[in-house]
N, C-alpha and C positions, 0 to 999 in steps of 0.2 A: 504494500500500500504506500503510495507516495504522499508524504506530508504536505499539507497546504501551507504556504507561507502567508503570514499576515504580520503587519507592522504595528507596533505600539504607537508609533508617531504618526500614523495615518489618521489625523484628527478630523472629527466632524464638528459642526457647530453644536453648542449646548442647546438642546431642544426640550420644550415642554412635551408632555405626553397626553395632553388632554383629549386628543382625537381617538385614542385607544385606551381610555381610562378603564373600561370594564375588563380589558385584557391584561392589565398590569399584573406582573408576578408579585408574589409576596416572598421576600427574601429572608433566608436564614443567614446567620453569620458563617462566612465561607472558610473558616480555618479552625482546626482542632486545637485551640489554645485558650487561655484564660486572660482576657483583657485586664491590664493592671498588674499581672503577675508574670505571665509567660509570653505576652505579646502586647503591642501598643499600635495605635493608629498614628502613622508618621505624617501622611499627606492626605488631603481631600481633593476633590475636583476643583480646578481653577475656573471660577465663574466670571472672571473679568476678561472681556474680549480684547482689551488693550495689553501692552507689555506689563502693566501692573498686575498684581495678583489679589485674589479675594476668594476665600472659601465660602461655604454656605452660611456661615455666621458672620461674614464680613471680616474674618480674621486672616492671619498670614500663614496658616498652616497648609501651604500648597506651594507650587511654583508655576511659572508661566506655561500655559497650555497643558497642564497636567490633566489627564482625562479619566482618572479613576481614583480608587482608594488604595493607599499603600498600608498594609498591615505588616508590621515589622516584628521579627522575633529577636531575642537578645543578642545572639552571636552565632558564629559558625559551629560552635560546639552543640548548640541547640539544633542547628540544621542537620548536623551529622547524626544526632539521635533520631531525627525524623519528626516532622510536623505535617500532618495530613491536610491537604487542600480538599474542601468539601463542596459539592454542588449546592448552590444557594437556593435553587428551586428545581422542581421536576423539569426534565427536558431531554432533548436528544443531542448527542455529540455531533456537531455540524462540521467542525474543523479541528485539526490539532497539528502540532509540530513537536518532534523530539530530536535529540541528537546534538543540541547546542551545548557547548562546554560550560560547566559551572566555574566561572572565574570573574572576579571584579573587573570592570572595564578600566580601572586604574592600575591594575596589576601589570608589572613588566611583561611584555610579550603577549598581552591579551589580544585575541583576534578581533577584527572589526565586526561590528554588529549591524551595519547598514542593511536594512530590510529584514532584520531579525531582532529588532529592539525588544520585542516581547520575550525573546528567548524561547524556551520550551513552553508551549501554551496549549490551552483547550478553550474552545468556544462552544457553549451550549445554546441551542435554539429552544425557546420556551413558547413558541407560537405567537401569532398576532404581531409579528415583527420584532419581538423582544429577544435579545441575546445577552448572555453574560460571558465575559472573557476572563481567563485566569492565566497570569503571566509569571515568568521567572521561575518556572518549575524545575525541579532537579532532573538532570539528565537520566533517562532510563527509568524514571519513577511513574510515568503515566500508565495507569491501569485500565484505561478505557480505549475504545476504538471508534472511528467514525461510524455513525449509525446506531450506536448503543443508546438505549433509553435508560435514564437514571432517575432515581428518586432524590428528593431534597435530603441533603446530609450524606449522600453517597460519596465515598472517597474517590477522588479523581487522580491525585498525584501527591507529591510532597513538595514543600517549599524548597527552592534552590537558589542559585546565584547565576542563572543563565540570562543572556541578553544584556540590555543596557541598564545595569545596576551595579551599585558598590556595596550593597549589604543584603543579607538574606531577607526576603519579604515576598508577600503575595501582592501583586498589582491586580486589582479587581475592577473591571469596567462593565457598565450597563449601557446597552444601546437599544433604541426603539426606531425601527425603520432606518437603521444605519446612523442615526444621530445619537450623540452622547446624552445620557440622562444621569443627573446626579441623584443617587439613591437616597440621599438625606433630604433633598429638596427638589422633587421632580418638576415643579413649576419654575421654569427658567427665569421668568421675569419677576418672581415674587421678591418682596423685600427681605432683607436679612433677618434671620431669626428662625425659630422652630416652626416647621410646617410638617404635615403628614408625609412621611417618607415611604419608601417601598419595603422597609424592614418589618418583620414580625415584631410584635410588641415586646416579647422577651429579649430578642436580639437588640432592639433599639434601646431598651433600658440599660443594657450593658455598655453601650457605646457612648458614654458620657463625653461631651466635648470638653477638652482641656487644653489650655495654653501652657504646654510644658509638662513633661513627666520624666521621672528617673527610669532609665533603661537598664543600666548596670551599676552595681555598687559592691565594694568588697575591700579586701586587704591583700597585699602581696609583699614581696621582699625586695623590691627595687623599682626603678623608673619603668614606665611603659609608654607605648604609643597608641594612637587610635587603632592602628592596624592590629596590634597585639590584643587589645581589648576585643576587637571584632572577631579575631581568630578564636578567642576563648581559651580556657585552660591556663590562666596565669598561675605562676608558682604561689603556693600558699605561704602565709606568714608562719614561722616556727621559732622555737627558742634559739636555733642556730642562725636565723636570718640576719644578714648584715644590716638590713634596714627594715623598718616597719613603715609601710606606705598604705594610706587609705585613698581610694579613688572612687569617683562617681562620674558616670556619663549620663547626661540628660539630653532630651530631644525637644525641639520646637520651643526654645526659649525666645522671649520677646524683646524687642528694643527697649532699652532702659533697665532691664533686669540686672541685678547685682548678685553674683554668685559667691558664696562663702562656704568654706570647709574647715572644720576645726577637729583636731585629733587630741585626745586626752589619755593620760596614763591611768592605771587602776586607782591611783590615789586622787585623781581628779586634776592633776597638774596638766596644763596645756603644753603638749609636745610640739605642735606645729599648727599654724593657721594661715589660711589664704583668703583674701577678700579682693575680688577683681574690680576693675572699673566698670561702670555701666555699659552694657552691650550697645553698640551703635546700630546693629542690624538684627533682624530675625536670624536665629541660629538653628540650622537643621540638627546639629549635634554639638555638644560641648563637653569636653573631658577636663576634669580638674583633679589634681592629686596633691597631697602633702605627705611628708614623711620625716622620719627621725633616724639617725644613725644609731646602731646598737651601742649602748654605753659600755665602758670598760668592765663594769661589774655584771654585765649581761642584762637581759630583759627581766623586769620585775614580773612576778607571777600575778595573775588576776585578769580582769576584763578591760580591754582597751576599747574606747568608744570614739566614733567619728560622727559628727553632726554636720549635715549638709543643709544649706538653706539658700533659697532664691528669694531675694527681696524685690518687691514690685510695688512702686508707689508707697514706699515706707512701711509695707507690711510683708510678712513672710507668706509667699504664694505657694511655694513648694518646699517640703522638708523631708528629710530621710535620716534616721539614726541607724547606724550599723555598728556591730560590735564583734569582737573576737576574744576568746578566752585562751589564756596561756597557762 
């Protein structure tokens, strides 16, 4: 069977779906993960036709011409364990592609992705002109074939790193008559704010809109890079570690946010602290870490605590406390 090519960047205008309202599908959450714990929504549909960006809440959690929802998992360690991509509604497999390598587009030697921006993907036909598309799937993980009829919640594949992407996630797109539909706000011309979406009530209740969330947090024994955090499997802190380093990676931080991280010893003494200048722009991801060299007497026994805070307009908008016992 020959795979059918389709491009993530073949964008259509954002369209209302009023003419086929009775045929609208009702969507389940399309990933086998827990929002707020094992996955997060990174980007929404860009609803601004100009080079500026605007998500369905008139926020900044998107980028220019982004035509779907990006549901991100924490790192490549989670990807290797396997996260199932699920059919959002009953339908028939209309098109698919497999065989695209799982590699970040920023990795040295990464192949070009022209005309394969979606990477490995599946398109489901739900009738009445409605389709859902599932992109960046893991190579060799697609478990359906063209013509298969699937139920809502049926596994289609696993999250991968194929196509035009830098991190493991599912890019999920809804179309009606070939036009992009925002599943959070199907009425294209509606004012910003909450409107009846295409999601089932239980799925919608889980997808709380948030300006910034913590994606990764923990302790390790030395400096790290974004790439190492993305790869997963950082060395753990131990009594023999030359350094104690606490780190936090957050996504979708807002202009003006002030990021702070403080590391404390078991006796409450502050070992290290960082407080950055206010962010000038929306930040897709932000890694901060602070650390302390092992003292000559060794690490004291007890619980080390790190407190992460994002200050927004003088108040703490995001916080996370992590701890490690020695």
